[in-house]
C-alpha positions in Angstrom: 4.1 -11.3 17.6 0.2 -9.3 16.4 -0.9 -8.7 13.2 -0.7 -5.4 14.2 0.6 -4.2 10.9 -1.6 -6.1 8.9 -4.7 -5.6 10.1 -3.4 -1.7 9.9 -3.0 -2.3 5.9 -6.5 -3.9 6.1 -8.3 -1.1 7.3 -6.6 1.1 4.9 -7.5 -0.8 1.7 -11.1 -1.6 2.9 -11.3 2.3 3.5 -9.8 3.1 0.4 -12.5 1.2 -1.9 -14.8 3.6 -2.1 -12.8 6.3 -3.6 -10.6 3.9 -5.3 -10.1 4.5 -9.2 -11.9 7.7 -8.5 -10.3 11.2 -11.1 -13.0 13.0 -10.1 -12.2 15.2 -7.1 -15.2 17.4 -7.4 -17.8 13.9 -7.2 -15.7 12.7 -4.4 -16.4 16.1 -2.7 -19.6 15.9 -3.2 -20.2 11.6 -2.4 -18.3 12.3 0.7 -19.0 15.3 2.2 -17.7 14.6 5.2 -14.7 12.8 4.5 -13.9 8.9 4.3 -14.8 8.6 7.9 -16.0 5.0 7.2 -16.2 1.6 5.0 -18.4 2.0 1.6 -19.1 0.9 -1.7 -16.4 1.5 -4.8 -17.9 4.1 -6.3 -15.9 3.4 -9.7 -17.1 0.9 -11.5 -13.7 -1.9 -11.3 -15.3 -4.0 -8.1 -18.8 -4.8 -8.9 -18.6 -8.2 -7.0 -16.8 -6.3 -3.5 -19.5 -4.7 -1.0 -18.5 -1.5 2.5 -16.2 -3.7 4.1 -14.5 -5.7 1.7 -11.0 -5.2 0.6 -9.8 -3.5 -3.4 -8.0 -6.6 -5.3 -4.0 -4.9 -3.6 -5.8 -5.9 -0.6 -7.3 -9.6 -1.2 -3.5 -10.5 -2.5 -2.5 -9.3 0.6 -4.7 -11.7 2.1 -3.0 -14.0 0.4 0.1 -13.2 1.5 -0.9 -13.4 4.8 -1.8 -16.6 3.9 1.9 -17.9 2.6 3.2 -16.8 5.9 1.6 -18.8 8.1 4.8 -20.8 9.0 5.9 -17.9 10.3 8.7 -17.1 7.8 9.3 -15.9 4.1 9.7 -18.4 1.5 9.2 -17.4 -2.2 8.1 -20.4 -3.4 5.4 -20.8 -1.3 3.9 -17.1 -2.0 4.2 -18.1 -6.0 2.6 -21.1 -5.3 -0.6 -19.6 -2.9 -0.7 -16.6 -5.3 -1.2 -18.7 -8.1 -3.5 -21.0 -6.1 -5.9 -18.7 -4.8 -6.1 -16.2 -8.4 -7.3 -19.6 -10.1 -11.0 -18.4 -9.1 -10.4 -14.6 -8.5 -13.4 -12.7 -8.2 -11.9 -10.0 -7.9 -9.9 -6.8 -10.3 -7.5 -8.2 -12.6 -4.5 -6.1 -13.4 -2.0 -5.9 -15.8 1.1 -7.1 -12.9 -1.5 -9.9 -12.5 -2.2 -10.9 -16.1 0.9 -10.8 -17.5 2.1 -13.1 -14.2 -1.1 -15.4 -14.4 -0.2 -15.7 -18.3 3.2 -17.7 -17.7 2.5 -19.4 -14.9 4.3 -17.0 -11.7 7.9 -17.7 -13.5 8.5 -14.2 -13.8 6.8 -10.7 -13.4 5.1 -8.0 -15.4 8.4 -6.4 -16.8 6.9 -2.9 -17.5 4.2 -2.8 -14.1 5.3 -0.1 -12.7 3.1 0.8 -9.7 3.3 1.7 -6.5 0.7 -1.7 -5.6 3.7 -4.5 -6.5 5.4 -2.9 -3.6 2.2 -2.6 -1.2 0.7 -6.1 -0.3 4.2 -6.0 1.9 2.5 -5.6 5.3 2.1 -9.2 7.2 5.8 -8.8 6.3 6.5 -6.5 9.3 4.7 -9.1 11.8 6.9 -11.9 11.3 10.3 -12.1 13.7 12.4 -11.5 11.4 15.8 -9.6 11.5 15.3 -6.1 9.5 17.6 -7.5 6.3 15.5 -10.5 6.1 11.7 -8.4 6.1 13.7 -6.5 3.3 14.1 -9.1 1.6 11.4 -10.6 2.0 9.0 -7.5 1.1 11.5 -7.0 -2.7 10.8 -10.6 -3.2 6.8 -10.8 -3.3 6.7 -7.7 -5.1 8.8 -9.1 -7.7 6.4 -11.9 -8.1 4.3 -9.5 -10.6 6.2 -6.5 -10.9 9.3 -6.3 -12.6 11.0 -2.8 -12.7 13.6 -2.7 -9.8 12.0 0.7 -8.9 9.1 -1.3 -7.1 11.3 -3.3 -5.1 13.4 -0.2 -4.2 9.9 0.8 -2.7 9.1 -2.0 -1.0 12.8 -1.9 0.6 12.4 1.9 1.8 8.5 1.0 3.3 10.1 -1.9 5.5 12.7 0.0 6.2 11.3 3.4 6.8 8.3 1.9 9.4 11.4 0.4 11.3 13.0 3.7 11.8 9.6 5.0 12.4 9.2 2.0 15.0 12.5 3.0 16.9 11.0 6.4 18.4 11.8 8.7 14.7 9.8 11.4 13.7 8.2 10.6 9.9 10.6 13.2 8.1 13.5 11.3 9.9 12.5 7.8 9.6 12.3 9.1 5.7 15.6 10.0 5.0 17.3 6.6 7.2 15.9 5.1 5.0 17.4 6.4 2.3 20.4 7.0 3.9 20.0 3.3 5.1 18.7 1.9 1.3 20.6 1.7 -2.2 17.5 3.4 -4.3 19.4 3.5 -8.0 16.1 3.8 -9.4 13.5 5.0 -8.0 15.9 8.3 -6.5 13.5 8.7 -2.5 14.6 11.5 -1.7 13.9 13.6 -4.6 10.0 11.9 -4.0 10.6 13.5 -0.6 12.0 17.2 -1.3 8.9 16.7 -3.7 6.5 16.0 -0.7 7.9 18.7 1.3 7.7 20.9 -0.7 4.3 20.4 -2.3 1.3 22.5 -1.0 -1.2 22.7 2.0 -4.2 22.0 -0.4 -4.5 18.3 -0.8 -6.3 17.9 -3.5 -4.5 20.5 -5.7 -1.3 18.4 -4.8 -2.9 15.1 -6.3 -3.1 16.4 -8.9 0.4 18.3 -9.1 1.7 15.1 -8.5 -0.6 12.6 -10.4 -2.6 10.1 -8.5 -2.6 7.6 -10.9 -1.2 4.0 -10.1 2.6 4.5 -11.3 5.5 5.6 -8.6 6.3 8.9 -9.8 3.3 9.8 -8.5 2.0 7.8 -6.2 5.4 7.2 -4.2 5.6 11.2 -3.6 1.7 11.5 -2.6 1.5 8.7 -0.6 4.5 10.5 1.8 2.9 13.4 1.6 0.4 12.2 3.2 1.9 11.2 6.1 4.1 14.6 6.0 1.1 16.3 6.5 0.7 19.0 9.9 -0.9 16.6 12.5 -1.8 13.7 10.7 -3.1 11.1 11.9 -4.5 7.3 10.5 -8.3 8.6 10.3 -6.8 11.9 8.8 -4.9 10.5 5.7 -7.0 8.2 4.9 -10.0 10.4 4.3 -7.6 13.0 2.7 -6.4 10.6 0.5 -9.5 9.1 -0.7 -10.9 12.7 -1.2 -7.6 13.0 -3.8 -9.0 10.1 -5.8 -7.1 7.7 -8.0 -5.4 4.5 -6.7 -5.7 5.7 -2.8 -5.4 2.1 -1.7 -1.7 1.0 -2.7 -0.7 4.7 -1.5 -2.9 4.1 2.4 -1.7 0.8 2.5 1.4 1.9 3.2 1.5 4.6 4.8 -1.0 3.2 7.7 2.1 1.3 7.9 4.0 4.6 9.2 0.8 5.8 11.7 1.0 2.3 12.9 4.0 2.1 13.7 3.9 5.6 16.0 0.6 5.3 17.3 0.4 1.3 17.9 -3.6 0.8 17.5 -4.5 4.1 15.6 -5.2 1.9 12.6 -5.3 -1.9 12.8 -8.1 -1.8 15.7 -10.4 -0.6 12.3 -9.4 -3.3 10.7 -12.9 -5.1 9.6 -13.3 -9.0 10.2 -11.0 -11.1 7.8 -13.2 -13.5 8.2 -16.2 -11.1 6.5 -13.5 -10.5 3.9 -11.3 -12.8 2.7 
């Protein structure tokens, strides 16, 4: 299969690198008066070794997952070994989940890392020629390498189901409701997040402040839904508005990009930077 979902998430992460982890919306508006329309150098100080067209640490770890899937199958041991090997000389940002997992050689995930980022790496799994149930299991498993809370694994399952529903022809809201009906999410409670996203106003910057633009699921998950649900939203408009909202731009974008790719094939994946230039 074509790696189009992987490419879509690459594009989303690379386009989100510039505003990533900038929480000052006025500053972002000044730097990007025309919106986020092209690759740009990171504004924050957390990615000193990255330049325009490269990836955040989230995208870099997704590339590691892609390498672990070269057989066309997902294997938990192969993923763990690949991640540990690639992280030996990693020159990107080391978040708490990675530090905690590396400290014990991948034997268990960080117990307290409840960020959406753990689920955001899943795109390469969607490109595998596997039944839906196996993709869900793999998405949950890859998340669990570094992120312990069950809610993060549930977020991964939700997005696999939602992307599948969109690919089958459902509109985004209908796909979200289908994913909720078909899955089990005792900790994530995605219906509450969907209702929050649907009830949010039209001022995306204010919505970001209200829901929360940090890394945790409580804000990042409903905000990722919100940008996909915006009236007449496209991959390009969602990336720009998401970036201008600030905070953990990449984790949100890497997931909602998959929805646009499922609905509008090529709208996201064709914008990805050449992997040879970023790996």
